[in-house]
Backbone as a printed PyTorch tensor [residue, N CA C, xyz], in Angstrom:
tensor([[[ -15.7160,  246.5900, -150.6220],
         [ -16.3480,  245.8400, -149.5430],
         [ -16.4170,  246.7220, -148.3090]],

        [[ -17.4900,  246.5680, -147.5300],
         [ -17.6560,  247.3050, -146.2920],
         [ -18.0920,  246.3430, -145.1930]],

        [[ -17.3010,  246.2750, -144.1390],
         [ -17.6960,  245.4730, -142.9770],
         [ -18.8300,  246.1910, -142.2620]],

        [[ -19.8520,  245.4620, -141.8610],
         [ -20.9840,  246.0670, -141.1780],
         [ -20.8540,  245.9850, -139.6660]],

        [[ -20.4170,  244.8440, -139.1330],
         [ -20.2090,  244.6560, -137.6980],
         [ -19.5330,  243.3180, -137.4890]],

        [[ -18.9620,  243.1350, -136.3380],
         [ -18.3570,  241.8490, -135.9970],
         [ -19.4550,  240.8040, -135.9390]],

        [[ -19.3420,  239.7730, -136.7500],
         [ -20.3910,  238.7660, -136.8270],
         [ -20.3320,  237.7420, -135.7240]],

        [[ -19.1650,  237.1280, -135.5250],
         [ -19.0420,  236.1550, -134.4480],
         [ -17.5780,  235.9600, -134.0810]],

        [[ -17.3750,  235.3450, -132.9510],
         [ -16.0400,  235.0360, -132.4420],
         [ -16.0420,  233.5780, -132.0380]],

        [[ -14.9330,  232.8990, -132.2970],
         [ -14.7920,  231.4950, -131.8900],
         [ -13.6280,  231.3970, -130.9110]],

        [[ -13.8870,  230.7610, -129.7760],
         [ -12.8590,  230.5140, -128.7750],
         [ -12.6720,  229.0180, -128.6040]],

        [[ -11.4110,  228.5900, -128.5500],
         [ -11.1030,  227.2550, -128.0650],
         [ -11.0440,  227.3720, -126.5460]],

        [[ -11.7760,  226.5190, -125.8350],
         [ -11.8230,  226.5950, -124.3760],
         [ -11.4400,  225.2540, -123.7630]],

        [[ -10.9570,  225.3060, -122.5380],
         [ -10.5550,  224.0710, -121.8600],
         [ -11.7740,  223.2740, -121.4120]],

        [[ -12.7470,  223.9740, -120.8070],
         [ -13.9070,  223.2970, -120.2220],
         [ -15.1670,  224.0150, -120.7070]],

        [[ -15.9330,  223.3610, -121.5680],
         [ -17.1060,  223.9830, -122.1760],
         [ -18.1290,  224.4140, -121.1260]],

        [[ -18.4170,  223.5670, -120.1600],
         [ -19.4250,  223.9200, -119.1540],
         [ -19.0020,  225.1270, -118.3260]],

        [[ -17.7360,  225.1900, -117.9870],
         [ -17.2200,  226.3360, -117.2240],
         [ -17.3480,  227.6210, -118.0420]],

        [[ -17.0420,  227.5440, -119.3350],
         [ -17.1610,  228.7210, -120.1950],
         [ -18.6150,  229.1040, -120.4200]],

        [[ -19.5080,  228.1120, -120.5310],
         [ -20.9320,  228.4100, -120.6630],
         [ -21.4590,  229.0940, -119.4030]],

        [[ -20.9620,  228.6750, -118.2430],
         [ -21.3820,  229.3150, -116.9970],
         [ -21.0250,  230.7990, -117.0150]],

        [[ -19.9360,  231.1450, -117.6690],
         [ -19.5240,  232.5480, -117.7670],
         [ -20.3250,  233.2890, -118.8360]],

        [[ -20.2580,  232.8250, -120.0790],
         [ -20.8880,  233.5550, -121.1800],
         [ -22.4170,  233.4920, -121.1490]],

        [[ -22.9640,  232.3660, -120.8000],
         [ -24.4200,  232.1990, -120.7830],
         [ -25.0070,  232.7100, -119.4690]],

        [[ -24.4920,  232.2020, -118.3500],
         [ -25.1200,  232.4590, -117.0640],
         [ -24.7500,  233.8070, -116.4590]],

        [[ -23.5180,  234.2850, -116.6790],
         [ -23.1210,  235.5790, -116.1170],
         [ -23.3900,  236.7160, -117.1080]],

        [[ -22.9350,  236.5660, -118.3580],
         [ -23.0730,  237.6530, -119.3310],
         [ -24.4030,  237.6570, -120.0690]],

        [[ -25.1570,  236.5890, -119.9950],
         [ -26.5060,  236.5900, -120.5320],
         [ -26.6920,  236.1960, -121.9760]],

        [[ -25.6840,  235.5820, -122.6100],
         [ -25.9040,  235.0530, -123.9580],
         [ -26.8520,  233.8630, -123.8700]],

        [[ -27.5970,  233.6300, -124.9440],
         [ -28.5030,  232.4790, -124.9950],
         [ -27.8120,  231.3570, -125.7680]],

        [[ -27.8780,  230.1630, -125.2190],
         [ -27.3140,  229.0140, -125.9130],
         [ -28.2660,  228.5990, -127.0280]],

        [[ -27.7460,  228.5620, -128.2630],
         [ -28.5420,  228.1870, -129.4350],
         [ -28.5750,  226.6750, -129.5830]],

        [[ -27.4220,  226.0490, -129.3670],
         [ -27.3330,  224.6070, -129.5050],
         [ -25.8900,  224.1570, -129.4940]],

        [[ -25.7280,  222.8490, -129.5970],
         [ -24.3920,  222.2450, -129.5430],
         [ -24.1050,  221.5140, -130.8440]],

        [[ -22.8330,  221.4820, -131.1770],
         [ -22.3640,  220.7580, -132.3540],
         [ -21.1250,  219.9650, -131.9710]],

        [[ -20.5600,  219.2460, -132.9380],
         [ -19.3570,  218.4350, -132.7190],
         [ -19.5620,  217.4580, -131.5630]],

        [[ -20.6630,  216.7260, -131.6260],
         [ -20.9860,  215.7370, -130.5980],
         [ -21.0180,  216.3340, -129.1960]],

        [[ -21.4930,  217.5640, -129.1040],
         [ -21.6210,  218.2200, -127.8090],
         [ -20.3690,  218.9340, -127.3310]],

        [[ -19.2950,  218.9020, -128.1190],
         [ -18.0440,  219.5260, -127.6950],
         [ -17.9950,  221.0200, -127.9980]],

        [[ -19.0190,  221.5590, -128.6550],
         [ -19.0470,  222.9800, -128.9850],
         [ -20.4580,  223.5050, -128.7940]],

        [[ -20.5440,  224.7860, -128.4100],
         [ -21.8430,  225.4260, -128.2060],
         [ -21.8580,  226.7650, -128.9180]],

        [[ -22.9680,  227.0400, -129.6010],
         [ -23.1880,  228.3300, -130.2460],
         [ -24.0670,  229.1780, -129.3330]],

        [[ -23.7300,  230.4610, -129.2250],
         [ -24.4850,  231.3780, -128.3770],
         [ -24.8440,  232.6430, -129.1460]],

        [[ -25.9290,  233.2960, -128.7200],
         [ -26.3690,  234.5310, -129.3530],
         [ -26.8740,  235.5120, -128.3090]],

        [[ -26.8070,  236.7830, -128.6550],
         [ -27.4370,  237.8190, -127.8290],
         [ -28.8490,  238.0730, -128.3240]],

        [[ -29.2010,  237.4370, -129.4400],
         [ -30.4930,  237.6340, -130.0680],
         [ -30.4080,  238.4910, -131.3200]],

        [[ -29.2330,  239.0590, -131.5860],
         [ -29.0490,  239.9310, -132.7460],
         [ -28.9600,  239.1470, -134.0380]],

        [[ -28.3480,  237.9820, -133.9890],
         [ -28.1440,  237.1730, -135.1810],
         [ -28.1350,  235.6970, -134.7950]],

        [[ -27.8760,  234.8480, -135.7630],
         [ -27.9340,  233.3960, -135.5150],
         [ -26.9350,  232.9350, -134.4740]],

        [[ -25.7360,  233.4600, -134.4810],
         [ -24.7820,  233.2300, -133.3890],
         [ -23.6940,  234.2810, -133.4580]],

        [[ -23.2630,  234.7110, -132.2990],
         [ -22.1720,  235.6670, -132.2240],
         [ -20.9420,  235.0580, -131.5590]],

        [[ -21.1430,  233.9200, -130.9190],
         [ -20.0640,  233.2920, -130.1710],
         [ -20.1570,  231.7820, -130.3240]],

        [[ -19.0230,  231.1570, -130.5950],
         [ -18.9450,  229.7050, -130.6620],
         [ -17.8040,  229.2760, -129.7440]],

        [[ -18.1070,  228.3840, -128.8160],
         [ -17.1100,  227.8670, -127.8770],
         [ -16.8330,  226.4160, -128.2240]],

        [[ -15.5550,  226.0730, -128.4240],
         [ -15.1690,  224.7070, -128.7830],
         [ -14.2370,  224.1710, -127.7040]],

        [[ -14.6460,  223.0970, -127.0590],
         [ -13.8290,  222.5070, -125.9960],
         [ -12.6500,  221.7510, -126.5900]],

        [[ -11.4420,  222.0870, -126.1150],
         [ -10.2320,  221.4030, -126.5720],
         [  -9.4630,  220.7640, -125.4260]],

        [[  -9.9890,  220.8590, -124.2090],
         [  -9.3160,  220.2510, -123.0640],
         [  -8.0290,  220.9650, -122.7230]],

        [[  -7.0100,  220.1910, -122.4120],
         [  -5.7410,  220.7580, -121.9760],
         [  -4.7810,  221.0140, -123.1200]],

        [[  -5.3050,  221.2640, -124.3270],
         [  -4.4280,  221.6060, -125.4520],
         [  -3.6180,  222.8410, -125.0800]],

        [[  -2.3860,  222.9270, -125.5520],
         [  -1.5610,  224.0890, -125.2060],
         [  -2.2400,  225.3860, -125.6290]],

        [[  -2.1330,  226.3870, -124.7800],
         [  -2.7010,  227.6920, -125.0930],
         [  -1.6080,  228.7010, -125.3170]],

        [[  -1.9760,  229.9050, -125.7210],
         [  -0.9750,  230.9500, -125.9570],
         [  -0.3520,  231.3970, -124.6460]],

        [[   0.8550,  231.9170, -124.7450],
         [   1.5430,  232.4430, -123.5740],
         [   0.8750,  233.7390, -123.1320]],

        [[   1.0610,  234.0860, -121.8630],
         [   0.4900,  235.3240, -121.3480],
         [   1.1650,  236.5240, -122.0050]],

        [[   0.4790,  237.6410, -121.9920],
         [   1.0450,  238.8650, -122.5520],
         [   0.7700,  238.9740, -124.0360]],

        [[   1.5090,  239.8500, -124.6980],
         [   1.3140,  240.0540, -126.1350],
         [   1.6680,  238.7850, -126.8950]],

        [[   0.8550,  238.5030, -127.9090],
         [   1.0460,  237.2810, -128.6770],
         [   0.2760,  237.4060, -129.9770]],

        [[   0.5370,  236.5250, -130.9060],
         [  -0.2680,  236.4580, -132.1130],
         [  -1.5930,  235.8300, -131.7610]],

        [[  -2.6250,  236.2030, -132.4560],
         [  -3.9370,  235.6260, -132.1920],
         [  -4.8730,  236.6400, -131.5710]],

        [[  -5.9390,  236.1690, -131.0150],
         [  -6.9850,  237.0190, -130.4860],
         [  -6.5100,  237.8630, -129.3110]],

        [[  -6.8300,  239.1410, -129.3390],
         [  -6.5040,  240.0390, -128.2320],
         [  -7.6970,  240.1030, -127.2810]],

        [[  -8.8450,  240.5610, -127.7740],
         [ -10.0620,  240.5230, -126.9810],
         [ -11.2710,  240.6320, -127.9040]],

        [[ -12.4210,  240.3520, -127.3260],
         [ -13.6590,  240.5830, -128.0500],
         [ -14.3990,  241.7070, -127.3380]],

        [[ -15.1660,  242.4710, -128.0980],
         [ -15.9660,  243.5430, -127.5330],
         [ -17.4300,  243.1710, -127.5800]],

        [[ -18.0890,  243.2900, -126.4420],
         [ -19.5080,  242.9550, -126.3490],
         [ -20.2470,  244.1960, -125.8670]],

        [[ -21.1270,  244.7280, -126.7070],
         [ -21.9400,  245.8760, -126.3150],
         [ -22.9850,  245.4030, -125.3060]],

        [[ -23.0610,  246.1090, -124.1660],
         [ -23.9810,  245.6850, -123.1110],
         [ -25.0860,  246.6990, -122.8380]],

        [[ -25.1640,  247.7440, -123.6390],
         [ -26.2140,  248.7340, -123.4470],
         [ -25.9030,  250.0130, -124.1690]],

        [[ -26.6690,  251.0500, -123.8170],
         [ -26.5380,  252.3400, -124.4840],
         [ -26.2340,  253.4870, -123.5290]],

        [[ -26.0050,  253.1870, -122.2440],
         [ -25.7850,  254.2650, -121.2770],
         [ -24.7930,  253.8280, -120.2000]],

        [[ -24.2200,  254.8250, -119.5470],
         [ -23.3230,  254.5210, -118.4290],
         [ -24.0700,  253.8290, -117.2940]],

        [[ -25.3510,  254.1170, -117.1330],
         [ -26.1270,  253.4180, -116.1030],
         [ -26.1660,  251.9170, -116.3880]],

        [[ -26.2780,  251.5460, -117.6600],
         [ -26.2760,  250.1280, -118.0230],
         [ -24.8980,  249.5090, -117.8050]],

        [[ -23.8340,  250.2780, -118.0380],
         [ -22.4880,  249.7710, -117.7630],
         [ -22.2820,  249.6120, -116.2560]],

        [[ -22.7940,  250.5540, -115.4870],
         [ -22.7260,  250.4320, -114.0190],
         [ -23.4670,  249.1810, -113.5500]],

        [[ -24.6210,  248.9230, -114.1380],
         [ -25.4030,  247.7340, -113.7670],
         [ -24.6270,  246.4640, -114.1200]],

        [[ -23.9530,  246.4610, -115.2740],
         [ -23.1400,  245.3020, -115.6620],
         [ -22.0190,  245.0930, -114.6570]],

        [[ -21.3600,  246.1750, -114.2550],
         [ -20.2810,  246.0810, -113.2630],
         [ -20.8060,  245.5020, -111.9580]],

        [[ -21.9820,  245.9450, -111.5470],
         [ -22.5770,  245.4400, -110.3060],
         [ -22.8380,  243.9360, -110.4030]],

        [[ -23.3300,  243.4760, -111.5590],
         [ -23.5740,  242.0430, -111.7590],
         [ -22.2640,  241.2550, -111.7290]],

        [[ -21.2230,  241.7960, -112.3620],
         [ -19.9200,  241.1240, -112.3640],
         [ -19.3710,  241.0330, -110.9430]],

        [[ -19.4660,  242.1430, -110.2160],
         [ -19.0000,  242.1450, -108.8220],
         [ -19.7460,  241.0800, -108.0120]],

        [[ -21.0550,  241.0130, -108.1880],
         [ -21.8680,  240.0380, -107.4490],
         [ -21.5000,  238.6030, -107.8210]],

        [[ -21.0740,  238.3990, -109.0710],
         [ -20.6910,  237.0570, -109.5260],
         [ -19.2420,  236.7230, -109.1870]],

        [[ -18.5230,  237.6690, -108.5740],
         [ -17.1250,  237.4310, -108.2230],
         [ -16.1740,  237.4970, -109.4030]],

        [[ -16.5730,  238.1840, -110.4600],
         [ -15.7210,  238.3160, -111.6500],
         [ -14.8550,  239.5560, -111.4890]],

        [[ -13.5470,  239.3750, -111.5420],
         [ -12.6180,  240.4960, -111.3940],
         [ -12.6270,  241.3750, -112.6380]],

        [[ -12.6630,  242.6740, -112.4260],
         [ -12.5780,  243.6370, -113.5190],
         [ -11.1400,  244.1240, -113.5730]],

        [[ -10.4880,  243.8970, -114.7060],
         [  -9.0780,  244.2400, -114.8470],
         [  -8.8300,  245.6810, -115.2290]],

        [[  -9.8290,  246.3570, -115.7560],
         [  -9.6540,  247.7420, -116.1540],
         [ -10.9520,  248.3710, -116.5760]],

        [[ -10.9730,  249.7130, -116.5350],
         [ -12.1340,  250.4830, -116.9810],
         [ -11.5890,  251.6670, -117.7670]],

        [[ -12.1250,  251.8660, -118.9780],
         [ -11.5800,  252.9020, -119.8540],
         [ -12.6710,  253.7150, -120.5180]],

        [[ -12.3540,  255.0100, -120.7030],
         [ -13.1850,  255.9070, -121.4920],
         [ -12.4500,  256.1180, -122.8110]],

        [[ -13.0210,  255.5940, -123.8870],
         [ -12.4090,  255.6720, -125.2070],
         [ -12.9780,  256.8240, -126.0360]],

        [[ -13.6940,  257.7350, -125.4120],
         [ -14.3870,  258.8550, -126.0490],
         [ -15.5980,  258.3760, -126.8460]],

        [[ -15.4130,  257.4290, -127.7510],
         [ -16.5340,  256.9060, -128.5430],
         [ -17.2800,  255.8050, -127.8130]],

        [[ -16.6810,  255.2730, -126.7560],
         [ -17.3010,  254.2220, -125.9530],
         [ -16.6490,  254.2010, -124.5760]],

        [[ -17.3400,  253.5500, -123.6430],
         [ -16.8010,  253.3610, -122.2990],
         [ -16.8390,  251.8690, -122.0120]],

        [[ -15.7660,  251.3660, -121.3710],
         [ -15.5660,  249.9240, -121.3180],
         [ -15.0970,  249.4040, -119.9710]],

        [[ -15.4870,  248.1560, -119.7160],
         [ -14.9350,  247.3460, -118.6310],
         [ -14.1460,  246.2230, -119.2830]],

        [[ -13.0370,  245.8190, -118.6730],
         [ -12.2360,  244.7150, -119.2020],
         [ -12.1240,  243.6220, -118.1550]],

        [[ -12.3020,  242.3890, -118.6010],
         [ -12.2230,  241.2310, -117.7210],
         [ -11.7450,  240.0380, -118.5310]],

        [[ -11.5390,  238.9270, -117.8650],
         [ -11.0980,  237.7060, -118.5380],
         [ -12.1130,  236.5940, -118.3180]],

        [[ -12.3140,  235.8010, -119.3610],
         [ -13.1870,  234.6410, -119.2220],
         [ -12.4100,  233.5380, -118.5030]],

        [[ -13.0300,  232.3930, -118.2260],
         [ -12.3450,  231.3360, -117.4680],
         [ -11.0840,  230.7870, -118.1290]],

        [[ -10.9070,  231.0040, -119.4390],
         [  -9.7040,  230.5230, -120.1160],
         [  -8.6790,  231.6210, -120.3480]],

        [[  -8.8830,  232.7950, -119.7590],
         [  -7.9250,  233.8820, -119.8680],
         [  -8.1000,  234.7750, -121.0860]],

        [[  -9.1400,  234.5560, -121.8780],
         [  -9.4030,  235.4400, -123.0120],
         [  -9.9420,  236.7680, -122.4890]],

        [[  -9.4190,  237.8640, -123.0320],
         [  -9.8980,  239.1630, -122.5770],
         [ -11.2240,  239.5150, -123.2410]],

        [[ -12.1270,  240.0610, -122.4390],
         [ -13.4540,  240.4550, -122.8970],
         [ -13.6620,  241.9160, -122.5220]],

        [[ -14.0690,  242.6970, -123.5000],
         [ -14.4230,  244.0980, -123.2690],
         [ -15.9450,  244.2020, -123.2760]],

        [[ -16.5160,  244.7150, -122.1990],
         [ -17.9460,  244.9970, -122.1390],
         [ -18.0780,  246.5080, -122.2690]],

        [[ -18.9080,  246.9700, -123.2160],
         [ -18.9140,  248.4030, -123.4880],
         [ -20.3010,  248.9480, -123.7840]],

        [[ -20.3900,  250.2760, -123.6630],
         [ -21.5260,  251.0440, -124.1640],
         [ -20.9410,  252.1070, -125.0830]],

        [[ -21.6720,  252.4190, -126.1300],
         [ -21.2310,  253.4660, -127.0480],
         [ -21.6110,  254.8310, -126.5030]],

        [[ -20.7640,  255.8170, -126.7860],
         [ -21.1220,  257.2020, -126.5270],
         [ -22.1350,  257.6180, -127.5890]],

        [[ -22.6730,  258.8040, -127.4590],
         [ -23.5910,  259.3270, -128.4640],
         [ -22.9360,  259.2000, -129.8420]],

        [[ -23.6510,  258.6310, -130.7890],
         [ -23.0990,  258.4010, -132.1300],
         [ -22.6390,  259.6840, -132.7960]],

        [[ -23.1840,  260.8250, -132.3930],
         [ -22.7610,  262.0990, -132.9770],
         [ -21.2780,  262.3520, -132.7210]],

        [[ -20.7490,  261.8000, -131.6270],
         [ -19.3370,  261.9950, -131.3000],
         [ -18.4500,  261.5120, -132.4420]],

        [[ -18.7050,  260.2970, -132.9430],
         [ -17.8490,  259.7730, -134.0090],
         [ -18.3760,  260.0900, -135.4030]],

        [[ -19.6700,  260.3260, -135.5520],
         [ -20.1800,  260.7160, -136.8800],
         [ -19.6760,  262.0980, -137.2650]],

        [[ -19.6490,  263.0230, -136.3020],
         [ -19.1730,  264.3760, -136.5630],
         [ -17.6550,  264.4440, -136.6430]],

        [[ -16.9780,  263.5000, -135.9990],
         [ -15.5190,  263.4840, -135.9820],
         [ -15.0430,  262.0380, -135.9640]],

        [[ -14.9480,  261.3790, -137.1390],
         [ -14.5320,  259.9770, -137.1800],
         [ -13.1950,  259.7190, -136.4920]],

        [[ -12.3290,  260.7260, -136.4150],
         [ -11.0310,  260.5370, -135.7630],
         [ -11.1490,  260.4610, -134.2460]],

        [[ -12.3470,  260.6710, -133.7050],
         [ -12.5420,  260.5530, -132.2570],
         [ -12.1910,  259.1570, -131.7660]],

        [[ -12.3060,  258.1670, -132.6500],
         [ -11.9580,  256.7980, -132.2620],
         [ -10.4670,  256.6820, -131.9230]],

        [[  -9.6640,  257.6330, -132.3700],
         [  -8.2280,  257.6240, -132.1000],
         [  -7.8590,  258.4170, -130.8520]],

        [[  -8.8520,  258.9360, -130.1400],
         [  -8.5940,  259.7490, -128.9430],
         [  -7.8140,  258.9610, -127.9000]],

        [[  -6.9950,  259.6650, -127.1290],
         [  -6.2790,  258.9790, -126.0410],
         [  -7.2710,  258.3250, -125.0740]],

        [[  -6.8820,  257.1960, -124.5580],
         [  -7.7260,  256.4750, -123.5970],
         [  -7.6180,  257.1630, -122.2460]],

        [[  -8.7820,  257.3820, -121.6360],
         [  -8.8360,  258.0220, -120.3320],
         [  -9.3640,  257.0310, -119.2960]],

        [[  -9.0250,  257.2230, -118.0300],
         [  -9.5830,  256.3520, -116.9860],
         [ -11.0990,  256.5430, -116.9080]],

        [[ -11.8060,  255.5000, -116.5720],
         [ -13.2510,  255.5560, -116.3970],
         [ -13.5500,  255.2700, -114.9410]],

        [[ -14.3720,  256.1050, -114.3480],
         [ -14.8060,  255.9100, -112.9690],
         [ -16.3190,  255.7300, -112.9840]],

        [[ -16.7790,  254.6210, -112.4680],
         [ -18.2240,  254.3650, -112.4320],
         [ -18.7480,  254.4430, -111.0120]]])
């Protein structure tokens, strides 16, 4: 078996509308539709039928802060160049979204932030594919600071 790409991610969220305001209105996913009597929304970037499903659970207990079992973060490709990553950062800044970190992973460059429920989201652009095609171990390179 060979995995081709991450197909979709499902998040339990406290407030569906608040999360839609983040994923749909700030990050630009398109809402496909709602299920579970309106308590869940499917979203897409246009690549496939859905890449993200948000399910409202209200004040159900969530995971503790810090390292824990379960989801660490999701990675969302936002373009193919550092200029596109800079533009994403500018949009986040304008929307008042705090950026928790910026990293150069050699094979990609990333911004890290949290959605309204504290889930970590990585927004990234890939480096030239030749970097990892010529040296698959480049993905293991030490993480370097990224300055945009």
